[in-house]
Structures are given as structure tokens and as C-alpha cells.
Steps between C-alpha positions, in 0.01 A plus 500: 500500500862565591623837382727608785682832472758612753365756749817506715627830633871586521464873563340529843731652761330321788234235556211748496604648164560150371150388599335797329705443185410132496132580541511752214693260275249221560203727438647601163519135397194339659134594509260419783434152357866407447742316728820642653764285671753643748782264601653516847674285758425479871734539795438446870714300742725285277291189570155594365439326168252466217325672211193722519311730263319818605178625340230762570256390769170389349626480141406154364726532195805593707420225748472229234830596336679548833390162631614309193823697463604457863452123479695483173795702636517289815489175302769615255738600779410224745401741776190567711192643328391789722211561262307810384516799736236776493590865556354848478816700570785383274541807280534347153207268565278769651577784259539349153208498257539136401491179701841480667648194665826501692689169526749464786704226333683380812694639798819669388652481849443123520808323365306183416230692309762680292691181426177345372430811296845486337467127430147518355485830309405349167227289656370804690479726195325229297251435784407868524456536124279192501278648771453826309424308181236296685290820530451580129194710580719770658760734349832498685637842407768627738770359721782634712758373744570649840581855609780664305619858475799653671452338839365157396346445842185296558373540858326164464832322440649598836872566458502340154356775282781518245525124457121466481484759221762315297338156533147633443618673182666177388164325531323784322737497204480120473120514480511776240744294292318170536137607473488381139556146626138512618408395149650162587249445781242242388162659439190283510281563198148568628217281387298650214193692616192286552145627466325446830146375529396815679636840594362510854723492810571155638301511822454129571821353365612160626838333530559333166307751288681617187504877461632764263718774647392818325662752732752479784616250760656581837788357699277459803127484564489849653629685195880524509705450185261580216598335170341468157757243381233225478235712329336291227602167655270227624565318824334303776388633838725329755391663824234737633539752783149617579621766745717683248419740218711305249346168597595264216850355461550419130755221446811626679491828307326719756172606660204640306209724587168365363505788249840392365394159368226339291367146516601271215399162641370396840542175689194300598 
């Protein structure tokens, strides 16, 4: 569910005060199970390019969102997808109560990146909204853009702190304004619940068996990206990974633990 509220800080007198204020603002808006988004832009050597999204190391929810969001940003702008990046030391990710992801939209010191940003803003904002809306099982509660306050300096945007704060806030305000457009994203109506033939775990499932999803599916067979979006749907086992804990791939929806599915019909 998208219910973003602005957690930006405009009072901090330096980056450290700004970070503490941002953390406190996000914690007022989002609980431990909610999602925070902090928009930033990279800077390095004027030639580095691409989009990336930071998340807390080992957090499957943050990873799943970061991976999909990074790819969507890169595609919308026509730049390199640098992918999800794990961290344990970025302050707003490490210290906030909720799940916090930090998109680095592109490189603000790369002229080509910024030209593509300016030319594809509308596409970018729509792509990000669509990604958030594709995770209806999570509550997206707070958002902010860049480091503001009196100095407006982001040490991560080397020599471009003021400009980075302005552009990041532009992105933040656009998302806040456009989040209602998420209602326009097509939503697949789940199949009506089906009574399974048994309630035991599927321990000897075969490719082609029809099963009922009665709990969660995962983005990969080792447990990242938990989602209950397909709960109550029936689908066919498409692949089996015997070495993984979530061994059954159901359609193209995701991977299931034997305890997450029930047999409806088996192939000969």
C-alpha cells in the first residue's frame, strides 16, 4: 500500500544533524514493518554512470524491492543497472526502525546521466510508482529527498551536494504527488480459493502438479523476497530445486516451501 508522507528535513545545520532529523522523522511515520525510501544521486569521476539501490545486508524485503527498483530506474532512464547494493553502515538504513531503501538515481556529475534524467522524468516517476505498487503486501510510509538544512552538503555527492539536494527533493515531491496514480497499475485478480485434497506439506511434488498456494512465495529458492500476493491461487509446479529450502517454482510467480502449498491434482 502506498501511503507516503514526507520525512524530509530542512532544519539540520550540518549533515550529522540532518541525518538524525531524517531518522527521527521516518521513525515517526513508519513502524518496523513499513518501508522508507530515501532518494539520492551519486557522484564520482564525471564518467561513472548508472542506477543502484542500497538496502540493509541480509534483509530479503529490502533486497527484493531494491533489485526491482534499480532495474526499473535504469530502464526508464536508459542507463546502466548497477543493481541492489547491501550495506550495514549507511545511517538512515542502519538506524531507522522500518525497512529503508536508498535509491541512487544516477550520477549527478555525469552530463549524459543528467541529460537522460531531464529527458525522461515522467517515465522515471511512473516506473518507480509502478515498482512500489507491485509490492501490495508492504506499506510504503515515508520518503525524503537528499540532505537539506543550512549547508545542503551530501558527502556522497562529491562537490555536488547542493545540486544533489535540489534534484533529490524534486524526485521526492514528484513521487509524493503522483503516488495516487498507482491505482492505475493493473492488478491481477487472484483466483478464488480452492479446497485442496489434503493439508499436508507437498513433499514429493512433480513438475506439472497443480497446487494451491496457501501462504507465501519467494523471489528466489533460498528465501529472498517474501510475498503473499498469490495466496489462494492455484498454479502448476514448473521447476524443482532439490538443494534449496523453497524448492518448488510455481508458474513464474515465485518459489514455495513445501509447507506453503497444498496438492490439488498430480500428474501421472
